[in-house]
C-alpha positions in Angstrom: 0.9 -13.8 -17.4 -2.8 -14.2 -18.3 -2.7 -17.7 -16.9 -2.2 -16.3 -13.5 -5.7 -14.8 -13.3 -6.9 -11.2 -13.6 -6.7 -8.2 -11.3 -9.5 -7.3 -9.0 -10.8 -3.7 -9.0 -9.1 -3.2 -5.6 -5.7 -4.3 -7.1 -6.2 -1.9 -10.0 -6.7 0.9 -7.4 -3.6 -0.1 -5.6 -1.6 0.0 -8.8 -2.9 3.5 -9.6 -2.0 4.7 -6.1 1.5 3.2 -6.4 1.9 5.0 -9.7 1.2 8.3 -7.9 4.4 7.9 -5.8 7.2 9.7 -7.6 9.9 7.0 -7.1 7.6 4.3 -8.4 6.4 6.3 -11.4 10.0 7.2 -12.4 11.0 3.6 -12.2 7.9 2.2 -14.1 7.9 4.8 -16.8 11.7 4.7 -17.2 11.7 3.6 -20.9 8.8 5.8 -22.0 10.0 8.3 -24.5 10.9 11.7 -23.1 8.7 14.6 -24.0 5.6 12.5 -24.7 2.5 12.8 -22.7 0.0 10.1 -22.3 -3.7 11.1 -21.9 -4.9 7.5 -21.6 -3.6 5.2 -18.9 -5.4 1.9 -18.5 -4.6 -0.9 -16.1 -5.8 -4.0 -17.9 -7.2 -7.1 -16.3 -4.0 -9.1 -16.9 -2.0 -6.5 -15.1 -0.5 -4.8 -18.2 -0.5 -1.0 -18.2 -1.6 0.6 -21.5 -0.5 4.1 -22.3 -1.9 6.2 -25.1 -1.0 9.7 -26.4 -4.6 10.5 -27.2 -7.9 9.9 -25.3 -9.1 7.5 -28.1 -7.7 4.0 -27.9 -8.4 3.3 -31.6 -6.5 6.4 -32.7 -3.5 5.3 -30.5 -3.6 1.8 -32.0 -4.0 3.0 -35.6 -1.1 5.5 -35.5 1.0 3.6 -33.0 0.7 6.2 -30.4 0.5 3.7 -27.6 2.8 1.8 -25.3 2.2 -1.2 -23.1 4.1 -2.1 -20.0 3.8 -5.8 -19.0 2.8 -6.8 -15.5 6.2 -8.6 -15.1 8.0 -5.3 -16.0 5.8 -3.4 -13.6 6.5 -5.7 -10.7 10.3 -5.7 -11.3 10.4 -1.9 -11.6 8.3 -1.4 -8.5 10.5 -3.9 -6.7 13.6 -2.0 -7.8 12.1 1.3 -6.6 11.2 -0.2 -3.2 14.8 -1.6 -2.9 16.1 1.9 -3.6 13.8 3.5 -1.0 14.7 0.8 1.5 18.4 1.5 0.9 17.8 5.1 2.0 16.7 3.9 5.5 19.4 1.5 6.5 21.3 -1.6 5.3 19.4 -3.9 7.7 16.0 -2.5 6.5 17.0 -2.9 2.9 18.2 -6.5 3.4 15.0 -7.5 5.3 12.6 -5.7 2.8 14.3 -6.9 -0.3 14.8 -10.5 0.8 11.3 -10.8 2.3 9.5 -9.1 -0.6 11.3 -11.1 -3.3 10.4 -14.4 -1.5 6.8 -13.2 -1.0 6.5 -12.4 -4.7 8.0 -15.7 -5.9 5.8 -17.7 -3.4 2.7 -15.8 -4.4 3.3 -16.4 -8.1 4.3 -20.0 -7.8 2.1 -21.3 -5.0 -1.1 -19.2 -5.5 -0.8 -18.2 -9.1 -2.6 -15.0 -8.2 -1.3 -11.6 -9.4 -3.5 -9.9 -6.9 -1.4 -11.2 -4.0 1.7 -9.8 -5.7 0.1 -6.3 -5.9 -1.0 -6.6 -2.3 2.6 -7.4 -1.2 4.0 -4.5 -3.1 1.3 -2.1 -1.8 1.7 -3.3 1.8 5.4 -2.9 1.7 5.0 0.7 0.6 2.4 1.4 3.2 3.8 -0.4 6.2 7.5 -1.4 5.8 9.1 1.8 4.6 9.1 5.0 6.6 10.5 7.0 3.7 7.6 6.0 1.4 5.1 8.8 0.6 2.4 6.2 1.1 3.6 5.2 4.6 0.9 4.8 7.1 0.8 7.9 9.4 -1.1 6.3 12.2 -0.9 7.3 15.8 2.6 6.7 17.3 2.7 4.2 20.1 4.4 6.7 22.5 1.4 9.2 22.3 -1.2 6.6 23.1 -2.5 6.9 26.7 -2.6 3.9 28.9 -5.9 3.2 30.7 -5.3 3.3 34.5 -7.1 0.5 36.4 -7.8 0.8 40.1 -8.2 -2.6 41.7 -9.8 -1.7 45.0 -12.7 -4.0 44.6 -13.3 -2.7 41.1 -11.9 -0.7 38.2 -12.6 2.8 36.9 -12.3 3.0 33.1 -12.5 6.5 31.5 -14.0 6.6 28.0 -12.4 9.5 26.0 -13.3 11.3 22.8 -10.8 12.0 20.0 -9.5 15.1 21.8 -8.7 13.2 25.0 -11.6 14.6 27.0 -13.4 12.2 29.3 -16.9 11.5 28.0 -17.9 9.1 30.7 -16.4 6.8 33.3 -17.3 3.1 33.8 -16.8 1.8 37.3 -16.6 -2.0 37.3 -17.1 -4.0 40.4 -17.1 -7.8 40.8 -20.9 -7.9 40.9 -22.1 -4.7 39.1 -21.1 -1.7 37.1 -22.0 2.0 37.1 -21.7 4.6 34.3 -20.8 8.2 35.5 -21.1 11.1 33.0 -19.4 14.4 33.7 
């Protein structure tokens, strides 16, 4: 997969964050021998994940205390974990996520030949498409946002609020001027 380019530092951070999600880490590390602990985890430029039992890479290599997970295996295992998490939500969600994501991954690899796009698609799916994901965006729900009331009696009064909802100032707009009123 080295012909497809190398990971950016941002993509490496996204992979690290995905590996912190229990469902993803269980899937990615599925064939790692039970009972072994890895003190060295390195995401390489080509997307492969290097695991070593000691903190010293040369000792791991010398005594074969290391394991490497290819980028292709990583992508397929994360995809499987995402499909499993999507299945917990609803059949329609699973179908949309799985079909859309698989097409995005294939198009990204074939058309752009950029592994960073693949990492972005996986990361975005975990953040924005799955409510059951621990990485899901917890932004402000649409129902709790307050709508700005406009008064069109020759102008408009727009309140500017702080993060607690208190009115900091009010902007009165008129066709030919404006005034700012502070409480």
